[in-house]
C-alpha positions as CSV (number, residue, x, y, z in Angstrom):
1,X,115.0,49.8,9.0
2,X,111.2,50.2,9.2
3,X,109.1,51.2,6.3
4,X,108.6,54.6,7.8
5,X,112.4,55.0,8.2
6,X,113.0,53.8,4.7
7,X,110.4,56.2,3.3
8,X,112.1,59.1,5.1
9,X,115.5,58.1,3.8
10,X,114.2,57.9,0.3
11,X,112.5,61.3,0.6
12,X,115.7,62.9,1.9
13,X,117.7,61.3,-0.9
14,X,115.3,62.9,-3.3
15,X,115.5,66.2,-1.6
16,X,119.3,66.1,-1.8
17,X,119.2,65.3,-5.5
18,X,116.8,68.1,-6.2
19,X,119.0,70.5,-4.3
20,X,121.9,69.6,-6.5
21,X,119.9,70.3,-9.6
22,X,118.6,73.6,-8.2
23,X,115.0,72.5,-7.9
24,X,114.9,73.0,-4.1
25,X,116.7,75.8,-2.3
26,X,119.4,74.6,0.1
27,X,119.8,76.3,3.4
28,X,123.4,77.6,4.0
29,X,124.2,78.0,7.6
30,X,127.7,79.6,7.8
31,X,127.7,79.8,11.6
32,X,127.1,76.1,11.9
33,X,129.6,75.3,9.2
34,X,132.3,77.2,11.1
35,X,131.6,75.4,14.3
36,X,131.4,72.0,12.6
37,X,134.7,72.7,10.9
38,X,136.4,73.5,14.2
39,X,134.9,70.4,15.7
40,X,136.0,68.2,12.8
41,X,139.6,69.5,13.2
42,X,139.4,68.7,17.0
43,X,138.0,65.2,16.3
44,X,140.9,64.6,13.9
45,X,143.5,65.8,16.3
46,X,142.1,63.7,19.2
47,X,142.0,60.6,17.1
48,X,145.5,61.2,16.0
49,X,146.5,61.8,19.7
50,X,144.9,58.5,20.7
51,X,146.8,56.7,18.0
52,X,150.2,58.3,18.8
53,X,149.8,57.9,22.5
54,X,149.3,54.2,22.1
55,X,152.2,54.1,19.7
56,X,154.5,55.8,22.2
57,X,153.7,53.2,24.9
58,X,154.3,50.4,22.4
59,X,157.6,52.0,21.3
60,X,158.8,52.4,24.9
61,X,158.1,48.7,25.5
62,X,159.7,47.7,22.3
63,X,162.8,49.8,23.0
64,X,163.4,48.3,26.5
65,X,162.8,44.8,25.3
66,X,165.1,45.3,22.3
67,X,167.8,46.7,24.5
68,X,167.6,43.6,26.7
69,X,167.9,41.2,23.8
70,X,170.8,43.2,22.3
71,X,172.6,43.2,25.6
72,X,172.2,39.5,25.9
73,X,173.7,38.9,22.5
74,X,176.5,41.3,23.2
75,X,177.3,39.6,26.5
76,X,177.6,36.2,24.7
77,X,179.8,37.8,22.1
78,X,182.2,39.4,24.7
79,X,182.3,36.4,27.0
80,X,183.3,34.2,24.0
81,X,185.9,36.6,22.8
82,X,187.3,38.2,25.9
83,X,185.9,36.8,29.1
84,X,187.0,38.7,32.2
85,X,188.1,41.9,30.4
86,X,186.8,45.3,31.4
87,X,184.7,45.4,28.2
88,X,183.1,42.1,29.1
89,X,182.3,43.3,32.6
90,X,180.9,46.5,31.1
91,X,178.8,44.5,28.8
92,X,177.5,42.4,31.7
93,X,176.7,45.6,33.7
94,X,174.9,47.0,30.6
95,X,172.8,43.9,30.4
96,X,171.8,44.2,34.0
97,X,170.9,47.8,33.6
98,X,168.7,47.4,30.6
99,X,167.0,44.2,32.0
100,X,166.2,46.2,35.1
101,X,164.7,48.9,32.8
102,X,162.7,46.4,30.9
103,X,161.4,44.5,33.9
104,X,161.1,47.5,36.2
105,X,160.5,51.0,35.1
106,X,158.8,50.2,31.9
107,X,156.2,48.0,33.7
108,X,155.9,50.5,36.5
109,X,155.0,53.2,34.0
110,X,152.6,51.1,32.1
111,X,149.5,51.4,34.3
112,X,150.0,55.1,35.2
113,X,150.4,55.9,31.5
114,X,147.2,54.1,30.7
115,X,145.4,55.8,33.6
116,X,146.8,59.3,33.1
117,X,147.0,59.5,29.3
118,X,145.4,56.7,27.3
119,X,142.1,56.5,29.2
120,X,141.4,60.3,29.2
121,X,142.1,60.5,25.4
122,X,140.0,57.4,24.9
123,X,137.1,59.0,26.9
124,X,137.2,62.1,24.8
125,X,137.2,60.1,21.6
126,X,134.3,58.0,22.9
127,X,132.1,61.2,22.8
128,X,132.5,61.6,19.1
129,X,130.0,59.0,17.9
130,X,127.3,60.6,19.9
131,X,128.2,64.1,18.7
132,X,128.4,62.9,15.1
133,X,125.0,61.3,15.5
134,X,123.5,64.6,16.7
135,X,125.1,66.4,13.7
136,X,123.7,63.8,11.3
137,X,120.3,64.1,12.8
138,X,120.5,67.9,12.5
139,X,121.4,67.6,8.8
140,X,118.5,65.2,8.2
141,X,116.1,67.6,9.9
142,X,117.4,70.4,7.7
143,X,116.6,68.4,4.6
144,X,113.1,67.8,5.9
145,X,112.7,71.6,6.6
146,X,114.1,72.5,3.1
147,X,111.6,70.1,1.5
148,X,108.7,71.4,3.5
149,X,109.5,75.0,2.9
150,X,109.8,74.4,-0.9
151,X,106.5,72.6,-0.9
152,X,104.8,75.5,1.0
153,X,106.3,78.1,-1.4
154,X,105.0,76.2,-4.4
155,X,101.5,76.0,-3.0
156,X,101.6,79.7,-2.2
157,X,102.8,80.6,-5.7
158,X,100.4,78.2,-7.3
159,X,97.4,77.4,-5.1
160,X,95.9,74.0,-5.2
161,X,92.2,73.3,-5.8
162,X,92.3,71.4,-2.5
163,X,91.9,74.1,0.2
164,X,93.4,71.7,2.9
165,X,96.8,71.4,1.2
166,X,98.1,74.8,2.1
167,X,97.3,74.6,5.9
168,X,98.8,71.2,6.0
169,X,101.9,72.4,4.2
170,X,102.2,75.3,6.5
171,X,101.9,73.1,9.6
172,X,104.5,70.7,8.2
173,X,106.8,73.7,7.5
174,X,106.4,75.1,11.0
175,X,107.0,71.7,12.6
176,X,110.1,70.8,10.6
177,X,111.5,74.3,11.1
178,X,111.0,74.1,14.9
179,X,112.7,70.7,15.2
180,X,115.6,71.8,13.0
181,X,116.2,75.1,14.8
182,X,116.1,73.3,18.2
183,X,118.9,70.9,17.1
184,X,120.8,73.5,15.3
185,X,120.8,76.0,18.2
186,X,121.9,73.2,20.6
187,X,124.9,72.3,18.4
188,X,125.9,75.9,17.7
189,X,125.8,76.5,21.5
190,X,127.5,73.3,22.8
191,X,130.1,72.6,20.2
192,X,132.1,75.7,21.1
193,X,131.8,74.8,24.8
194,X,133.2,71.4,24.1
195,X,136.2,72.9,22.3
196,X,136.8,75.4,25.1
197,X,137.0,72.5,27.6
198,X,139.6,70.6,25.6
199,X,142.6,72.4,27.1
200,X,141.7,72.0,30.8
201,X,140.6,68.4,30.0
202,X,144.0,67.5,28.6
203,X,146.1,69.6,31.0
204,X,146.5,66.8,33.6
205,X,147.3,64.2,30.9
206,X,150.0,66.5,29.4
207,X,151.6,67.0,32.8
208,X,151.4,63.2,33.5
209,X,153.1,62.5,30.1
210,X,156.0,64.9,30.8
211,X,156.5,63.5,34.3
212,X,156.5,59.9,33.1
213,X,158.9,60.6,30.3
214,X,161.1,62.5,32.7
215,X,161.1,59.5,35.1
216,X,161.8,57.1,32.3
217,X,164.8,59.2,31.1
218,X,166.1,59.7,34.6
219,X,166.0,56.0,35.5
220,X,167.7,55.1,32.2
221,X,170.4,57.7,32.8
222,X,171.0,56.5,36.4
223,X,171.2,52.9,35.5
224,X,173.3,53.3,32.3
225,X,175.5,55.9,34.0
226,X,176.7,53.1,36.3
227,X,178.1,51.3,33.3
228,X,180.4,54.2,32.4
229,X,182.7,53.4,35.4
230,X,184.1,50.5,33.3
231,X,185.4,52.9,30.7
232,X,188.3,55.2,30.9
233,X,187.5,58.9,31.6
234,X,189.2,59.9,28.4
235,X,186.8,58.0,26.1
236,X,184.1,60.7,26.3
237,X,186.6,63.3,25.2
238,X,188.0,61.1,22.5
239,X,184.5,60.5,21.2
240,X,183.7,64.2,21.1
241,X,187.0,64.9,19.3
242,X,186.2,62.3,16.7
243,X,189.1,60.0,17.7
244,X,186.9,57.0,18.2
245,X,185.5,57.3,14.7
246,X,189.1,57.1,13.5
247,X,189.7,54.0,15.5
248,X,186.6,52.3,14.0
249,X,187.8,53.2,10.5
250,X,191.2,51.7,11.2
251,X,189.7,48.4,12.4
252,X,187.4,48.4,9.3
253,X,190.4,48.9,7.1
254,X,192.2,45.9,8.8
255,X,189.1,43.8,8.1
256,X,189.1,44.9,4.4
257,X,192.7,43.9,4.1
258,X,191.8,40.3,5.0
259,X,191.5,38.0,2.0
260,X,188.1,36.6,2.9
261,X,186.7,40.2,3.1
262,X,188.6,42.0,0.4
263,X,188.1,39.2,-2.2
264,X,184.4,40.1,-2.6
């Protein structure tokens, strides 16, 4: 930071301190505060959307790869215990289905998801540093204006022996006021426009997300639906009636009856 920049920063810090102690009047702009509040909420939501969108893609990858590893382990288990049975064949079919999901549809959706969702959200988030810099600049110019106005009022209330001080203070007041009002009016005008554009901006991404999730679910249903042919038609009804839960409990009880299990 240059000496001039450091001097301005020190002066603004002094102005802020004097405002807190009531020595300098602080300008309260409720219109700008309302617009900034709405913008800050939008900024928070977009940053959260960016985080969760990335987490969804990571979760989808993790789910398909975990399914593939689980199926591989189950196939080893069934082949060792009951090779050639219907359940072993079902397990093999399940493994093929989830591996296809992992190697196929998940990777097919990766790039479209990035293009249709992650990149638009990222572009919107990339605007925030520039907007925040403009807000920060506006706030600094407001401090300059408040300080210049306070200085002018003091000279008006208590004129100086130096006749040049008042005209200089008036000029400084007018200049700082003009710069501040220009930045303030720009932000008050453009922040609402930015927020009004957020819905049409994200509409295509929202539609793309729904379509990709639908495709992923449909592909999963189709591939896993083929595994059902290895099971009896009555199994679904038995599950709905709670009969499968009873079968599991019965097997668990048999395991508990074993000495090596029950002795613990």
